[in-house]
NUKEMI-688380 format. One record per residue (C-alpha): x, y, z; residue in one letter. Coordinates in steps of 0.1 Angstrom, whole numbers, plus 5000, padded with zeros to 4 digits. Layout:
% NUKEMI-688380
XYZa/...
% end
This chain:
% NUKEMI-688380
499370059222m/500270209255m/499370059288t/500070189323m/500969949350h/500970069385s/501469919420r/499069939448p/498370279463q/500370209494a/503470139474a/503170449452l/504070699479k/506970899467g/507270689435q/506370759399q/504070529379q/505970319354r/504570369319i/504970089294t/504670119256i/503469779246d/502969719209y/502669339209y/498869339210g/498369589182s/501069409161t/499269079164l/495969249155r/497569409124g/499069069113l/495668909118e/493969179096m/496569139069q/496268759068s/492468789066s/492569039038g/490669309057a/491369669049p/493869819074v/493270179085s/493270359118i/491770689107k/488170599114g/488670469150l/485970589174p/486970859199v/487370629229d/490470519248p/489270159248s/490270139211y/493970179219t/494569819209v/493369909174d/496070179170v/498269959147l/502070019143p/502970249114p/504269959094a/500669849088f/499370199078v/502370329057s/500070539036d/498670729067e/501470959079p/499071179097d/498470909123t/502070889134s/502671229150f/504271149183a/502871439203t/502071269236r/504671299264f/505670959278v/508770979299y/511571209311r/514971039314a/517771199334e/521171079343n/522471079379i/525171329370i/523071589351k/524671719319s/523571819284p/522571519263v/524171569228n/522971249210v/520270979214a/520170669192r/517870359193w/519470019189t/518569859155p/516169609171e/514569889192g/515169719226r/517369999240w/517770369237l/521470489240m/522270849250t/525571029250g/526171319274s/528671599277s/530371409305h/531271129281g/528770879294e/526670619276f/523270559293t/520970279281p/517270289286w/514869999279t/512570059249g/509469899266l/509170059300n/512170299300f/514070149329k/517570289337f/520470079327g/524070089338t/525970409330t/529170359312l/531970609310t/532770579273a/534770899266h/536871139285d/535171439270t/531771529256a/530271279231i/529071439199h/528071149176a/526970779177m/526170569147k/525170199143w/526269999113s/523669859089h/524269499100d/523669609136s/526969459148q/528969769155w/528570109171l/531070399165i/531270709186s/533271029187s/534071299212d/535271659216h/538971569214e/538571389180g/538771039194v/536770769175i/535870439193k/534470099181y/531869929203w/530169589201q/526469559208p/527169459245n/529169789247l/532569629248n/535069879235n/537469719210l/539269999193k/540070369200a/542170599178f/542770969172q/540671049141g/540971439141h/542771699161k/539571889167y/536071779178p/534371519155v/530771629151r/529171349131d/529770999117l/528070789090s/528570439076f/528770339039s/525970109026p/528369809028s/529669899063d/533269859050l/533970239053k/532670529073f/533070909071v/533771159099s/533171529100a/535171759122s/535772119132d/539072119113d/537072189081h/537771829069q/535971509062l/537771179064k/536870849049i/538170549069w/538570179062d/536570029090f/538569699094r/542069829089r/541570159109l/543270339080k/542370679065e/541570639028d/541170999018m/540371359029q/537571569015l/538471939016s/536372229005g/534472369034h/535672699048n/534472649084w/533472379109d/531772079093v/528772009116r/526971719099t/527571439073v/525471159059d/526270879035w/523770799008h/521870469017p/522370308983h/524770518961l/528270638964g/527470998975m/528171189007i/526371499018a/527971739044s/526872069060g/529072339075s/528972659094r/529972829061d/526272809051k/526972549024t/526072189016i/528471988996r/527871648979v/530971438974w/532071138954d/533670888980p/535670718952r/537671038947s/538071378963t/535771548938k/532871768950c/529871688929l/527671988939a/527872288962t/524472418976i/524372768989k/520672798997n/520872849035h/521373189050g/522973069082d/524872759096m/523672419083v/522872209114t/521971879098q/521671689065v/519871359061q/519071139031w/515670989028n/515270609028q/514070618992n/517470758982g/515971048961r/515571318987w/518071519007l/516771709037l/518771989054s/518172229083s/519772549094g/519772829119r/518073049092d/514672899104c/514372699072c/514272329063i/514972259026k/514271949005l/516371868975f/516071608947d/519271408940v/518671458903r/518871838906k/520671938938l/521172308929n/517472388934e/515372298964e/512072108958v/510372258988t/511272509016t/509672459050f/509672789068v/509372799106t/509773069133k/512472859151r/516072789145q/516272419136v/518972219153h/517871859144s/515771669119i/514771299116a/512971119087w/510270869098h/511470509094p/508170399078v/506470709063h/508970829038e/507071159033t/507071259070m/509871399092f/510271569126a/512271869135s/513572019167g/513972399170g/514172679195s/512973039196l/515373329198v/514373629219d/515573989215k/518673919237n/519773639214k/518873389240m/517473049232q/515072949260s/512972659248e/512872369224g/509872259203s/509071959181i/507271999148e/505971729125f/505971779087w/504671609056v/506371689023t/503171779005d/502672079028s/504972369037t/503572419072r/503872189102p/501071939107k/501571919144a/503672099170c/504672039207v/505672379220e/507872389251g/508872019247a/512272109262h/513572399282e/516472449258s/517772349223q/517071989210i/520371859199w/519271519186s/516171319178m/515670959167d/512670739158w/512170399172h/512570139143p/508770069146m/508070439142g/505770469172h/508170649196i/510270959191l/513271019214a/514671379218t/517771489237s/518371839247s/520672099262n/518372099293d/520071779305k/517171559298t/515971299272t/512271279266k/510171019248l/507071089229w/504370849214c/501170879195r/498070989214p/495370729222r/491970769205p/489971049221g/492971189239e/493871559240h/497071629222l/498471939240p/497671829276t/501171769289e/503472039277l/501872229249g/499772469271g/497272519243l/493572539252d/492472359220v/490472039219d/492471839194e/491771469188r/493371209165i/492070919145f/488771099138s/487771409119d/489271659123p/492871559127v/495771729144n/496772079132h/493772119109d/491572059140a/493272339158a/492472589132e/488872479128q/488172479165m/489972809170a/487772969144s/484472819154h/485072849192g/483372599214k/480672499189e/482672199177a/482472019211k/478671969212p/478671879175a/481071589181i/479371469212s/475971479195a/477171289165e/478671029188l/475470999208k/473370959177s/475670689163s/475770509196t/471970509199a/471670379163k/474270109169n/472369999201a/469169979182a/470769769155q/472269529180q/468769419193s/466669349162p/464569089181l/463169349205s/459969509193n/459669749223e/460770109216p/463870209235k/463770519256t/466870739259s/468570749292s/471870859307a/473270509302a/472970539264d/475470829265d/478170619280t/477570309259h/480770199242r/480570189204p/480669839189p/483969689182t/485269609148s/484369289131s/487869159134t/488469039170s/491668909184l/490968569200q/493568329213s/492768089186a/493168359159n/496568449173v/497768089168g/496268079133r/497968399124v/501368289137l/501067949120a/500268129087k/503368349091l/505568049098k/504167869068q/504868169046d/508368199059g/507868549074m/510168609103q/510168979106c/507669269106l/507669519078p/509969809087g/512369589108l/515369409094s/515869189124r/513568899133p/510568989153l/510968849188n/507268779195l/506668489218p/506268169197g/506868339164l/510468229157n/509967879171s/506467799160l/505667439153q/502267279143r/500967039170p/500666679158p/497166589147p/495066379172p/494966009166p/491965879147p/489165759170r/488565379169q/484865319165t/482964999159g/479864929139p/476565089149m/474364869171r/470764969178n/471565319168g/474465359194q/478165319191r/479865079216p/481365259246k/485165269249s/486465039276h/489465269284s/489565649284r/492865839286f/493066079315n/496466269318p/495766339355m/495465969364q/497865669361r/497265399335s/495065109347p/496964819363p/497664509341p/495264199346p/496363939372p/498163629360p/496163309355p/495363119387g/495363419410l/492163579424p/491263919410p/492164229429s/489764319457g/488763949463f/488363839499r/
% end
């Protein structure tokens, strides 16, 4: 859910409206629907922005990847000292977005309303990589001089050492967080003991700069990509290379394992994205062909069959002038949605929010941009796409398929959608008043009537019932998040004590005896009776 909070008009002069991505309301609605056993889906939502609260987080609709394309521009983040942003990473709980720039600065941005945090000079040269440990307790970073640093969650630097003599391009933790691997321009990969700061072994075999590396999320396997157009899979217990993949025609820019542990995704400057199966790495399962050089890819944290890619077009003068975002699903070789001109230059890094509803992209154009899912009835390419196509989501047609249908049929699709909406609105209005025998006449007010809401409504009593049910079941975190969900009242929820039984006497003449004293929390307790021998109060 996205809500926009603004100040009065007098205070907005020269200021930008602060946009807030608030998912608490839709999260509670999804929890309520799950506890009630109602079917959870957001594909059939009416085309009306008032149904934004019904756009549930992706964790509740994991089988609907088409509803999680983050094509709506939200916010543009820039540092005071403008420089290319090489990497962007969300904190594991999703509260902050950390960016690393070419000036060696860490910049935190809040994940709710994207406020600017305190800039920290973390490295002396350009930052190339940042990686969080699986237990969310450590952050490691590397720079252009080969220095690797350890950071706590409060950005307190504890360790710094010279890992390579050349720039360290990428880092990745092992599943146990006891070791991590670094990839450098010296053609080497090094496996380090995290606690002892000791190099365990070197992995040699690439003939050029190693640009990317990723440790398997469950197994002892490391995948690396290089400028020599090859992908190599290593055994971290030895220096043995398990497989060498030569399916790219140009430099391999990024490799990333899927969360299911079976798929390996790779991108390159040959305008191809390739999907491999871990059981047969020598042959790609699918090849996704695009017209752009792909510099970054990111699997969705909830939908394991969906990923995003950032690419740039190359003109005749070999100049890369723009960066675009494409969204893919593994069952199709063509992009499902695209945001052309998302950046003015190459997109070096992209990362999904742990909830999967926001995508952050950092670019060579010195900016970091955030993207979210469009609201129901909202045009997709309104901000930066520049396409004159009436695309809508959460209703038929959806996303890229809608673009082709509307481009082929012209403007005939618009009145068809509006006529269908008008007829369904009139039918619903007639069904809502069964006691009226008078025929209703159509008017202009019927066209703007809001379609009826779903049967499941979020009342305050229902929220308490849902949270109490979650506490009773021992559920402390939302599906898709490993840390406890910090919803107000969820982690410290206690059932109120039952009210005391009402003392009632026997029935007399069909009426119960009236109570002589009634508790009123706004008044003091009645005074005690006077002692024997004294006149009562008020006696004169």
